[in-house]
KEBABA-168909 format. One record per residue (C-alpha): residue number from 0; residue in one letter; x, y, z. Coordinates in steps of 0.02 Angstrom, whole numbers, plus 50000, padded with zeros to 5 digits. Layout:
BEGIN
(NUM a (X Y Z))
...
//
This chain:
BEGIN
(0 m (49856 50455 50908))
(1 l (49743 50549 50787))
(2 n (49590 50557 50898))
(3 g (49499 50720 50862))
(4 i (49570 50738 50686))
(5 k (49433 50755 50556))
(6 i (49463 50706 50375))
(7 v (49351 50745 50227))
(8 d (49389 50612 50097))
(9 f (49343 50640 49914))
(10 t (49445 50491 49850))
(11 n (49393 50335 49755))
(12 y (49463 50163 49709))
(13 i (49623 50114 49804))
(14 p (49764 50242 49832))
(15 g (49666 50379 49921))
(16 p (49551 50263 50020))
(17 f (49703 50162 50075))
(18 a (49786 50322 50137))
(19 t (49635 50376 50237))
(20 l (49607 50200 50304))
(21 r (49781 50203 50378))
(22 l (49742 50371 50459))
(23 k (49572 50311 50518))
(24 e (49652 50165 50608))
(25 l (49767 50288 50696))
(26 g (49611 50367 50769))
(27 a (49554 50497 50641))
(28 e (49371 50518 50595))
(29 v (49352 50499 50407))
(30 v (49198 50562 50316))
(31 k (49190 50492 50140))
(32 i (49106 50607 50014))
(33 e (49022 50503 49879))
(34 a (48940 50556 49717))
(35 p (48759 50500 49691))
(36 d (48824 50345 49602))
(37 g (48946 50309 49744))
(38 d (49130 50265 49742))
(39 p (49158 50162 49582))
(40 a (49253 50038 49691))
(41 r (49084 49982 49758))
(42 n (49062 49896 49590))
(43 t (49242 49837 49568))
(44 g (49284 49657 49609))
(45 e (49105 49627 49668))
(46 g (49126 49766 49795))
(47 y (49275 49688 49883))
(48 v (49389 49830 49829))
(49 f (49277 49955 49918))
(50 n (49254 49848 50072))
(51 a (49439 49818 50093))
(52 h (49485 50002 50103))
(53 n (49339 50093 50183))
(54 r (49297 50005 50345))
(55 g (49253 50115 50492))
(56 k (49230 50270 50384))
(57 k (49070 50371 50372))
(58 s (48983 50403 50208))
(59 i (48880 50550 50147))
(60 v (48816 50575 49970))
(61 i (48844 50749 49897))
(62 d (48817 50802 49716))
(63 l (48965 50919 49696))
(64 k (48905 50977 49525))
(65 h (48767 51078 49607))
(66 q (48794 51238 49707))
(67 e (48702 51167 49856))
(68 g (48820 51018 49860))
(69 k (48974 51129 49844))
(70 m (48916 51237 49990))
(71 l (48881 51083 50097))
(72 a (49055 51016 50059))
(73 l (49133 51183 50108))
(74 d (49034 51183 50270))
(75 l (49106 51011 50312))
(76 i (49281 51065 50264))
(77 a (49267 51218 50375))
(78 g (49265 51103 50527))
(79 a (49393 50978 50462))
(80 d (49580 50958 50483))
(81 v (49620 50869 50320))
(82 v (49550 50861 50143))
(83 v (49604 50718 50029))
(84 e (49552 50710 49846))
(85 s (49599 50602 49697))
(86 f (49519 50685 49546))
(87 r (49622 50733 49395))
(88 p (49714 50899 49415))
(89 g (49597 51047 49395))
(90 v (49435 50957 49436))
(91 m (49422 51017 49616))
(92 e (49458 51195 49558))
(93 k (49316 51184 49432))
(94 l (49202 51123 49571))
(95 g (49252 51271 49679))
(96 l (49340 51157 49803))
(97 g (49523 51184 49760))
(98 y (49648 51231 49893))
(99 e (49634 51419 49867))
(100 a (49445 51413 49891))
(101 v (49456 51292 50037))
(102 k (49585 51389 50137))
(103 k (49471 51540 50136))
(104 v (49348 51444 50245))
(105 n (49483 51349 50341))
(106 p (49659 51425 50339))
(107 g (49727 51281 50443))
(108 i (49672 51144 50324))
(109 v (49795 51011 50266))
(110 y (49749 50981 50084))
(111 c (49817 50829 49993))
(112 s (49787 50783 49811))
(113 v (49827 50604 49758))
(114 t (49867 50606 49573))
(115 g (49945 50495 49442))
(116 y (50080 50613 49379))
(117 g (50070 50770 49486))
(118 s (49980 50934 49455))
(119 d (50080 50998 49306))
(120 g (50183 50935 49161))
(121 e (50132 50853 48998))
(122 m (50072 50692 49078))
(123 s (49979 50769 49224))
(124 r (49807 50760 49144))
(125 l (49825 50586 49071))
(126 g (49727 50441 49143))
(127 s (49827 50292 49205))
(128 h (49819 50143 49321))
(129 d (49937 50043 49430))
(130 l (50013 49946 49285))
(131 n (50059 50108 49198))
(132 y (50146 50177 49353))
(133 m (50237 50012 49375))
(134 g (50299 50019 49196))
(135 l (50348 50202 49197))
(136 s (50441 50190 49363))
(137 g (50556 50053 49303))
(138 a (50491 49932 49434))
(139 l (50398 49822 49310))
(140 a (50557 49792 49211))
(141 q (50630 49710 49368))
(142 m (50497 49574 49361))
(143 k (50537 49470 49207))
(144 d (50520 49287 49163))
(145 n (50659 49182 49089))
(146 t (50625 49252 48915))
(147 g (50645 49432 48973))
(148 r (50460 49472 48964))
(149 p (50392 49576 49109))
(150 v (50275 49475 49220))
(151 h (50102 49548 49247))
(152 p (50087 49569 49437))
(153 t (49930 49509 49525))
(154 h (49954 49648 49652))
(155 t (49931 49836 49624))
(156 f (50092 49889 49708))
(157 s (50089 50070 49646))
(158 d (49916 50102 49715))
(159 y (49970 50053 49889))
(160 i (50139 50140 49883))
(161 g (50050 50298 49825))
(162 g (49926 50282 49968))
(163 m (50064 50262 50096))
(164 a (50155 50413 50025))
(165 a (49996 50515 50043))
(166 s (49967 50463 50224))
(167 e (50150 50500 50263))
(168 r (50137 50676 50190))
(169 i (49974 50711 50281))
(170 l (50050 50660 50447))
(171 a (50202 50771 50415))
(172 a (50088 50917 50371))
(173 l (49988 50892 50531))
(174 v (50149 50895 50632))
(175 a (50202 51056 50544))
(176 r (50031 51135 50576))
(177 g (50047 51090 50759))
(178 k (50209 51190 50766))
(179 t (50160 51337 50656))
(180 g (49970 51340 50658))
(181 t (49973 51351 50469))
(182 g (49891 51232 50347))
(183 s (49970 51175 50184))
(184 c (49937 51102 50013))
(185 h (50018 50943 49944))
(186 c (50011 50847 49782))
(187 i (50062 50664 49783))
(188 s (50111 50580 49619))
(189 i (50086 50392 49621))
(190 a (50214 50374 49481))
(191 d (50342 50474 49580))
(192 s (50308 50374 49738))
(193 m (50334 50210 49646))
(194 a (50493 50273 49562))
(195 s (50565 50319 49733))
(196 l (50582 50131 49763))
(197 m (50710 50125 49623))
(198 a (50846 50214 49724))
(199 n (50968 50067 49722))
(200 h (50936 50024 49541))
(201 v (50957 50198 49468))
(202 l (51118 50236 49564))
(203 i (51197 50067 49528))
(204 e (51154 50079 49344))
(205 k (51230 50253 49334))
(206 e (51391 50198 49420))
(207 t (51414 50024 49346))
(208 g (51292 50001 49201))
(209 y (51207 49855 49290))
(210 q (51018 49874 49278))
(211 h (50954 49752 49407))
(212 g (50998 49831 49573))
(213 v (51098 49741 49706))
(214 s (51156 49584 49619))
(215 e (51155 49478 49777))
(216 l (50969 49515 49798))
(217 n (50904 49470 49625))
(218 g (50913 49280 49626))
(219 t (51086 49260 49553))
(220 v (51168 49185 49708))
(221 i (51118 49022 49789))
(222 g (51098 49088 49966))
(223 y (50962 49212 49920))
(224 g (50823 49144 49813))
(225 i (50659 49052 49789))
(226 y (50657 48862 49787))
(227 e (50523 48736 49742))
(228 t (50474 48603 49870))
(229 k (50418 48423 49850))
(230 d (50234 48471 49847))
(231 r (50263 48602 49712))
(232 r (50256 48746 49834))
(233 y (50395 48871 49865))
(234 v (50507 48936 50002))
(235 s (50609 49096 50007))
(236 l (50788 49076 50069))
(237 g (50865 49240 50125))
(238 a (51030 49179 50196))
(239 l (51122 49331 50135))
(240 e (51241 49351 50282))
(241 p (51372 49215 50308))
(242 k (51306 49169 50481))
(243 f (51135 49124 50412))
(244 w (51208 49023 50269))
(245 r (51321 48929 50391))
(246 n (51170 48891 50502))
(247 f (51076 48823 50352))
(248 c (51218 48716 50286))
(249 r (51256 48641 50456))
(250 a (51072 48605 50490))
(251 v (51056 48506 50327))
(252 g (51221 48418 50355))
(253 r (51312 48501 50211))
(254 e (51454 48601 50285))
(255 d (51546 48574 50122))
(256 w (51426 48701 50045))
(257 i (51479 48844 50159))
(258 s (51616 48905 50043))
(259 a (51493 48912 49898))
(260 h (51385 49043 49984))
(261 y (51391 49174 49846))
(262 s (51409 49055 49700))
(263 e (51293 49073 49552))
(264 a (51119 49000 49546))
(265 e (51155 48913 49382))
(266 e (51133 48733 49327))
(267 s (51320 48726 49293))
(268 n (51349 48749 49480))
(269 p (51341 48576 49565))
(270 v (51303 48652 49736))
(271 y (51155 48744 49663))
(272 t (51085 48588 49578))
(273 d (51106 48490 49741))
(274 l (51017 48629 49836))
(275 v (50873 48624 49714))
(276 k (50860 48435 49739))
(277 l (50867 48455 49927))
(278 f (50719 48575 49933))
(279 k (50620 48461 49818))
(280 s (50648 48316 49938))
(281 k (50529 48384 50071))
(282 p (50356 48465 50066))
(283 l (50322 48644 50117))
(284 p (50261 48606 50295))
(285 e (50426 48521 50337))
(286 w (50528 48665 50270))
(287 t (50416 48787 50362))
(288 e (50451 48696 50525))
(289 f (50636 48692 50483))
(290 g (50638 48880 50456))
(291 m (50553 48909 50624))
(292 k (50687 48808 50715))
(293 v (50844 48853 50618))
(294 d (50895 49036 50612))
(295 c (50934 49042 50427))
(296 c (50806 49162 50351))
(297 l (50695 49027 50275))
(298 t (50508 49060 50259))
(299 p (50364 48986 50159))
(300 v (50290 49076 50010))
(301 l (50112 49089 50075))
(302 e (49954 49107 49974))
(303 s (49833 49245 50028))
(304 g (49713 49121 50106))
(305 e (49850 49050 50217))
(306 l (49895 49209 50309))
(307 s (49757 49196 50440))
(308 e (49818 49025 50497))
(309 f (50004 49056 50494))
(310 p (50065 49070 50676))
(311 y (50152 49238 50655))
(312 w (49997 49325 50588))
(313 r (49874 49229 50696))
(314 q (49965 49279 50856))
(315 k (49958 49461 50806))
(316 g (49774 49455 50757))
(317 f (49827 49531 50593))
(318 i (49679 49464 50496))
(319 l (49514 49518 50572))
(320 p (49372 49391 50583))
(321 e (49280 49471 50437))
(322 g (49433 49448 50325))
(323 q (49498 49626 50340))
(324 i (49683 49667 50361))
(325 k (49742 49778 50503))
(326 m (49837 49933 50448))
(327 h (49935 49947 50610))
(328 v (49954 49776 50686))
(329 d (50016 49839 50855))
(330 f (49856 49937 50883))
(331 p (49705 49852 50962))
(332 s (49557 49813 50850))
(333 q (49430 49953 50840))
(334 e (49242 49944 50851))
(335 g (49138 49987 50699))
(336 t (49253 49915 50568))
(337 s (49119 49879 50437))
(338 p (49128 49977 50273))
(339 p (48988 50106 50260))
(340 g (48835 50096 50152))
(341 k (48821 50236 50024))
(342 g (48762 50390 50118))
(343 e (48736 50288 50276))
(344 h (48795 50423 50396))
(345 t (48711 50576 50319))
(346 e (48601 50613 50470))
(347 e (48744 50586 50593))
(348 i (48868 50695 50497))
(349 l (48748 50839 50471))
(350 k (48703 50839 50654))
(351 e (48875 50814 50731))
(352 w (48978 50917 50609))
(353 l (48855 51053 50562))
(354 g (48721 51047 50697))
(355 a (48593 51025 50559))
(356 e (48461 50898 50517))
(357 s (48449 50804 50353))
(358 s (48313 50862 50233))
(359 k (48268 50680 50200))
//
């Protein structure tokens, strides 16, 4: 759908590269501008962080601190549709590559900055990471252990939510440009994007004083929760609607539980304690098979290494042979999905975008 759209990508680490990867897999051509030292993600997690978010992109090394590099970047931008950057606010302006400078060479450009806290305000120039955005948004406080201590996630949720927000805004801006012919400038705040997920929680707290969102969804009722199995694995039971709970109760031969659907998940509740015992009576594979046959919203809690073999994902080809994850599972796999070497496509980019030859 984005065939012919050219993106100049100045982003590093996860949020920006995730945004442009999603656009790349919709057909856009993404040219990754790397400093002489390369995207720092090349050295994060033994390079896996870079590889996971940059497949199929093209890489060129440009030293933006030199005038020659700035002019080369502007030449590339002149023929592009989108610019994405993730420096702290003000950095691109100091480099002579801010929106006002860029639109002089390309009035139709869609310019998107991916920031932590936006372009202005007292926090805008502070450095932060995913855990900070999780904490500030209120989302981290929704993940607590039995003592009330927030649990440290092993997933960088804010990075990915911020990346999706950026790709969403870029797509909207491209649609607007198609109608008006005019480019536009956008600043995405990762903190703001993460906080937008708190819509239920903030409104409910304001109206009722309850701080944990929709009570039926937070593990307090027996029909919607996580249960341990015989082999010390876990299943997620999402029998929120009465029909699903009835299906479950009848399938396990406990119709007497039906009336206890929204009862509390507390040890003082005999139905809950019996349900806990029931799940611990069978291993995960048996409960997985049960959930595939009985329409009761029961699924296994899979580990990352199990996704490629689970039937749902395997049938969709969601995990590519090299261990990469598709961004849009309903799209066919694309050729050239390897992540680029640093500066690997310099000759190609200079020739195809600028009609020039590399000086190397």
